[in-house]
C-alpha positions as CSV (number, residue, x, y, z in Angstrom):
1,M,-70.7,-62.0,-89.4
2,T,-68.0,-61.0,-91.7
3,N,-70.5,-60.6,-94.5
4,L,-71.7,-57.4,-93.0
5,P,-69.8,-54.2,-93.4
6,A,-67.6,-53.3,-90.3
7,P,-69.6,-50.1,-89.3
8,V,-72.7,-52.3,-89.2
9,R,-71.0,-54.9,-87.1
10,N,-69.5,-52.3,-84.7
11,S,-73.0,-50.6,-84.3
12,L,-74.7,-53.9,-83.5
13,A,-72.0,-55.5,-81.2
14,N,-72.7,-53.7,-78.0
15,R,-76.4,-53.7,-78.5
16,L,-76.4,-57.5,-78.5
17,W,-75.3,-58.1,-74.9
18,P,-78.1,-58.8,-72.4
19,F,-76.8,-56.1,-70.1
20,D,-75.1,-52.7,-69.9
21,V,-71.8,-52.5,-68.0
22,E,-72.6,-50.1,-65.4
23,A,-69.2,-50.3,-63.6
24,D,-65.7,-51.5,-64.4
25,L,-63.4,-51.5,-61.5
26,T,-59.8,-52.8,-61.2
27,A,-57.6,-53.9,-58.2
28,D,-54.5,-55.7,-57.4
29,A,-52.2,-54.0,-59.8
30,G,-54.6,-54.5,-62.7
31,T,-54.9,-58.4,-62.1
32,T,-58.4,-58.2,-60.7
33,K,-61.4,-56.8,-62.4
34,K,-65.1,-56.5,-61.3
35,W,-68.0,-55.8,-63.7
36,L,-71.3,-54.6,-62.4
37,F,-73.9,-55.5,-65.2
38,R,-77.5,-54.0,-65.4
39,A,-80.2,-55.8,-67.3
40,P,-82.9,-54.0,-69.2
41,D,-85.4,-54.7,-66.3
42,S,-82.8,-53.0,-63.9
43,A,-81.7,-56.3,-62.3
44,A,-78.1,-56.0,-61.4
45,Y,-75.3,-58.6,-60.9
46,E,-71.5,-59.0,-60.8
47,A,-68.8,-60.8,-62.2
48,V,-65.0,-61.0,-61.2
49,L,-62.1,-61.7,-63.4
50,M,-58.8,-62.8,-61.7
51,G,-55.5,-63.2,-63.5
52,Y,-52.7,-65.4,-62.4
53,P,-49.5,-66.3,-64.2
54,R,-50.7,-69.5,-65.7
55,R,-54.5,-69.1,-65.7
56,V,-57.3,-66.7,-65.6
57,T,-60.4,-67.4,-63.6
58,L,-63.8,-65.8,-63.9
59,C,-66.2,-65.8,-60.9
60,I,-69.9,-65.5,-62.2
61,S,-73.2,-64.9,-60.8
62,S,-76.3,-67.2,-61.1
63,Q,-78.9,-64.9,-59.5
64,A,-79.5,-61.3,-58.9
65,G,-79.1,-61.3,-55.2
66,C,-79.6,-64.4,-53.0
67,A,-82.5,-65.7,-50.8
68,L,-80.5,-68.1,-48.6
69,G,-79.4,-65.4,-46.2
70,C,-76.0,-66.7,-45.1
71,T,-74.9,-64.4,-42.2
72,F,-71.4,-63.5,-43.4
73,C,-72.2,-63.0,-47.3
74,A,-73.2,-59.5,-48.4
75,T,-75.1,-60.9,-51.3
76,G,-77.6,-62.7,-49.0
77,Q,-77.7,-59.7,-46.6
78,F,-79.2,-57.5,-49.4
79,G,-81.9,-60.1,-50.5
80,F,-83.0,-61.7,-53.6
81,E,-84.2,-60.1,-56.8
82,R,-84.6,-62.9,-59.4
83,H,-83.0,-65.8,-61.1
84,L,-80.7,-65.1,-64.1
85,H,-81.7,-66.5,-67.3
86,E,-79.2,-68.9,-69.3
87,G,-78.1,-66.2,-71.6
88,E,-77.4,-63.7,-68.7
89,I,-75.2,-66.3,-67.1
90,Y,-73.4,-67.4,-70.2
91,A,-73.0,-63.8,-71.4
92,Q,-70.6,-63.2,-68.3
93,V,-68.3,-65.8,-69.7
94,A,-68.6,-64.5,-73.3
95,Y,-68.0,-61.0,-72.2
96,A,-64.8,-61.9,-70.1
97,A,-63.5,-64.0,-73.0
98,A,-63.8,-61.1,-75.3
99,Y,-62.2,-58.7,-72.9
100,L,-59.2,-61.0,-72.5
101,R,-58.8,-61.2,-76.2
102,R,-58.9,-57.6,-76.6
103,H,-57.3,-56.2,-73.5
104,G,-55.7,-59.0,-71.5
105,L,-54.7,-58.9,-67.8
106,P,-51.1,-58.1,-66.7
107,G,-48.9,-61.1,-66.6
108,S,-51.6,-63.5,-67.3
109,P,-52.8,-65.6,-70.5
110,S,-55.2,-64.0,-72.9
111,R,-57.6,-66.7,-72.7
112,L,-60.2,-67.7,-70.0
113,S,-59.0,-70.8,-68.2
114,N,-61.4,-71.5,-65.4
115,V,-65.0,-70.5,-64.5
116,V,-66.4,-70.7,-61.0
117,F,-70.0,-70.2,-59.9
118,M,-69.1,-68.4,-56.8
119,G,-70.6,-64.9,-57.4
120,M,-74.0,-63.7,-56.5
121,G,-76.7,-66.4,-55.7
122,E,-76.9,-70.1,-55.1
123,P,-76.4,-71.8,-58.5
124,L,-78.4,-75.1,-57.6
125,A,-81.3,-73.0,-56.7
126,N,-81.5,-71.7,-60.4
127,Y,-80.6,-75.4,-61.7
128,P,-82.3,-75.4,-65.3
129,R,-80.7,-72.2,-66.2
130,V,-77.2,-73.0,-64.7
131,R,-77.3,-76.3,-66.5
132,E,-77.9,-74.7,-69.9
133,A,-75.2,-72.1,-69.2
134,L,-72.8,-75.1,-68.3
135,R,-73.8,-76.7,-71.7
136,R,-73.1,-73.7,-73.7
137,M,-69.7,-73.4,-71.9
138,I,-68.6,-76.9,-72.7
139,E,-70.4,-77.9,-75.9
140,V,-70.5,-74.4,-77.8
141,Q,-67.5,-72.5,-76.3
142,G,-65.4,-75.7,-76.1
143,M,-64.3,-75.3,-72.5
144,S,-63.2,-78.3,-70.5
145,A,-65.8,-79.4,-67.8
146,R,-62.9,-80.0,-65.4
147,S,-62.1,-76.2,-65.5
148,L,-65.6,-75.4,-64.3
149,T,-66.7,-75.4,-60.6
150,V,-70.2,-75.3,-59.2
151,S,-70.5,-74.0,-55.6
152,T,-73.4,-74.6,-53.3
153,V,-74.2,-74.0,-49.6
154,G,-75.8,-77.4,-49.6
155,V,-78.9,-77.7,-52.0
156,V,-78.8,-81.6,-51.8
157,P,-81.4,-82.4,-54.5
158,G,-79.3,-80.0,-56.8
159,I,-76.0,-82.0,-56.1
160,M,-77.9,-85.2,-56.9
161,R,-79.2,-83.8,-60.2
162,L,-75.7,-82.4,-61.1
163,A,-74.2,-86.0,-60.4
164,E,-76.4,-87.2,-63.2
165,E,-75.1,-84.8,-65.8
166,P,-72.7,-86.0,-68.4
167,W,-70.0,-83.3,-67.6
168,P,-67.4,-83.8,-64.8
169,V,-67.4,-80.3,-63.4
170,R,-66.0,-79.7,-60.0
171,L,-68.4,-79.4,-56.9
172,A,-67.5,-76.9,-54.2
173,V,-69.4,-77.1,-50.9
174,S,-69.5,-73.9,-48.7
175,L,-69.6,-75.6,-45.4
176,H,-68.2,-72.9,-42.8
177,A,-69.3,-75.0,-39.8
178,A,-68.8,-78.7,-38.9
179,D,-71.9,-79.3,-36.7
180,D,-75.4,-78.7,-37.3
181,E,-75.9,-76.3,-34.3
182,L,-73.5,-73.9,-35.5
183,R,-74.0,-74.3,-39.2
184,S,-77.7,-73.6,-38.8
185,T,-76.9,-70.2,-37.3
186,L,-74.5,-69.2,-40.3
187,V,-76.2,-71.1,-43.1
188,P,-80.0,-71.3,-42.6
189,L,-80.4,-73.8,-45.5
190,N,-78.8,-76.4,-43.0
191,Q,-81.9,-76.7,-41.0
192,R,-83.5,-78.2,-44.3
193,Y,-80.4,-80.2,-45.4
194,P,-78.3,-80.9,-42.4
195,I,-74.5,-81.8,-42.6
196,E,-74.9,-85.6,-42.9
197,A,-77.4,-85.3,-45.6
198,L,-74.9,-82.8,-47.4
199,I,-72.0,-85.3,-46.9
200,Q,-73.9,-88.1,-48.4
201,A,-74.8,-86.0,-51.5
202,A,-71.2,-85.1,-51.8
203,E,-70.1,-88.8,-51.5
204,A,-72.6,-89.7,-54.2
205,Y,-71.2,-86.9,-56.4
206,F,-67.7,-88.2,-56.1
207,S,-68.9,-91.8,-56.7
208,A,-70.5,-90.6,-60.0
209,K,-67.8,-88.3,-61.2
210,G,-64.6,-89.3,-59.7
211,R,-63.9,-85.8,-59.0
212,R,-62.6,-84.7,-55.6
213,V,-64.9,-82.3,-53.9
214,S,-63.7,-79.2,-52.2
215,L,-65.0,-77.8,-48.9
216,E,-65.0,-73.9,-48.7
217,W,-64.6,-72.4,-45.2
218,T,-64.7,-68.8,-44.3
219,L,-62.7,-68.1,-41.0
220,M,-64.6,-65.9,-38.7
221,D,-63.0,-64.7,-35.4
222,G,-64.5,-66.5,-32.4
223,V,-67.2,-68.1,-34.5
224,N,-65.8,-71.1,-36.5
225,D,-61.9,-70.9,-36.1
226,M,-61.6,-72.9,-32.9
227,A,-59.8,-76.1,-32.5
228,D,-63.0,-78.3,-32.0
229,Q,-64.2,-77.0,-35.5
230,A,-61.0,-77.7,-37.2
231,I,-61.0,-81.3,-35.7
232,K,-64.6,-81.9,-37.0
233,L,-63.8,-80.4,-40.4
234,A,-60.8,-82.7,-40.9
235,R,-62.9,-85.7,-40.1
236,I,-65.4,-84.7,-42.8
237,A,-62.7,-83.8,-45.4
238,L,-60.8,-87.2,-44.7
239,R,-64.4,-89.1,-45.0
240,L,-64.9,-87.4,-48.5
241,G,-61.4,-87.3,-49.7
242,A,-62.0,-83.6,-50.0
243,H,-59.7,-80.5,-50.3
244,I,-60.3,-77.7,-47.8
245,N,-60.1,-74.1,-49.0
246,L,-59.7,-71.6,-46.2
247,I,-60.3,-68.1,-46.5
248,A,-60.4,-65.1,-43.9
249,M,-63.7,-63.5,-43.9
250,N,-64.1,-60.3,-45.9
251,P,-65.9,-57.6,-44.0
252,T,-69.7,-57.1,-45.0
253,P,-71.9,-54.1,-44.2
254,L,-74.5,-55.9,-42.2
255,S,-72.3,-58.3,-40.1
256,D,-70.4,-57.8,-37.0
257,D,-68.3,-60.7,-37.5
258,R,-64.6,-60.0,-38.4
259,P,-61.9,-62.2,-39.9
260,S,-59.8,-64.5,-37.8
261,A,-56.4,-63.2,-36.8
262,P,-53.2,-64.5,-38.5
263,G,-52.0,-66.5,-35.7
264,Q,-55.5,-68.2,-35.2
265,I,-55.6,-69.0,-38.9
266,A,-52.2,-70.7,-38.7
267,E,-53.2,-72.7,-35.6
268,F,-56.4,-73.8,-37.4
269,M,-54.3,-74.9,-40.5
270,S,-51.9,-76.7,-38.2
271,I,-54.7,-78.8,-36.6
272,L,-56.1,-79.7,-40.1
273,Q,-52.6,-80.8,-41.3
274,K,-51.9,-82.8,-38.2
275,K,-55.2,-84.7,-38.6
276,G,-54.0,-85.5,-42.2
277,A,-56.5,-83.2,-44.1
278,N,-55.5,-81.5,-47.3
279,A,-56.1,-77.8,-47.0
280,T,-55.1,-74.6,-48.7
281,L,-55.2,-70.8,-47.4
282,R,-56.7,-68.8,-50.3
283,H,-55.2,-65.5,-51.2
284,M,-57.6,-62.5,-50.8
285,R,-58.3,-60.7,-54.1
286,G,-60.3,-57.6,-55.0
287,Q,-61.0,-56.4,-51.4
288,T,-60.6,-52.7,-52.3
289,I,-63.5,-52.9,-54.9
290,D,-65.9,-55.0,-53.0
291,A,-65.0,-58.1,-55.3
292,A,-63.6,-60.5,-52.6
293,C,-65.3,-63.7,-51.6
294,G,-68.6,-62.8,-50.0
295,Q,-68.6,-59.0,-50.8
296,L,-70.6,-59.1,-53.9
297,R,-73.5,-56.8,-53.5
298,V,-74.0,-54.8,-56.6
299,S,-71.5,-52.2,-55.5
300,A,-69.8,-49.6,-57.8
301,G,-67.7,-48.3,-55.0
302,G,-64.3,-49.3,-53.8
303,G,-61.3,-48.0,-52.2
304,S,-58.7,-45.4,-53.5
305,T,-56.7,-48.3,-55.4
306,S,-59.4,-49.0,-57.6
307,S,-60.2,-47.5,-61.0
308,R,-63.7,-46.9,-62.3
309,K,-64.8,-46.8,-65.9
310,T,-67.3,-48.1,-68.3
311,T,-65.9,-50.3,-71.1
312,T,-67.4,-52.3,-73.9
313,V,-66.0,-55.1,-76.0
314,P,-67.2,-56.7,-79.3
315,M,-69.3,-59.8,-79.2
316,P,-67.0,-63.0,-79.3
317,R,-67.2,-65.0,-82.5
318,R,-69.3,-68.3,-82.2
319,R,-67.2,-71.3,-82.8
């Protein structure tokens, strides 16, 4: 609004966000940032910004907390507060984009490249608001749909609805177990939507969008890192033509499970490769500030390598 005097714009800018930035934490030599946002009704949620040499990825939340109760995820361990509104979801993206323009991340581009719905909450359980946030990213902000990823633990009706949308966003399925008996103990939603129903929904999504589905797998010592699970996972991936993303479990407060040992991870990966599956071992980011995969739980803590401060950035211009 350049027709307003600069002092007026500056005074308005930070009052127009739908949240206060309660904590701003940094890790990994400045390439990972976590923001803890606090809404006027005291609901809190987090977003994580990760810089790489050729891209910058933002991990955003769709809910304050999560009701699905996956055993290895800190967000689910601390329960569900409420759905985020579409503006609260989109504002995380706008805030990160504005931050990058003003401050940047070391050794990374100054613009937001990718957005992943892998923060707090189950995106497809908050479908209408997530859909509207996606629309704003694509049709208002001008981001490519192919740079956006929606992750789900298996809300089958939501996958089918997403397949009907006009945008070819990427679908990521948090699988974590390759048979119903084990998966139901880790992901309670599996009792409602078992693996075969989830596979069929993923097949329908691939058929509708022509986009390869990714399978997320958190490796837990003695839980899902055995050879039989690797063999079954490979079969599922080959059936879907999917890519597997492996990551060692990040410790969470209310779980006794621990990450798989490096040797066991290597063996698991070797089995997948021998079976012809396409798999990648993801690098851990943000552990020292409780920002790694599965650790988001509205925490302003962190280890000694993190820095903590509150910052504000001006509202981004609407295109």
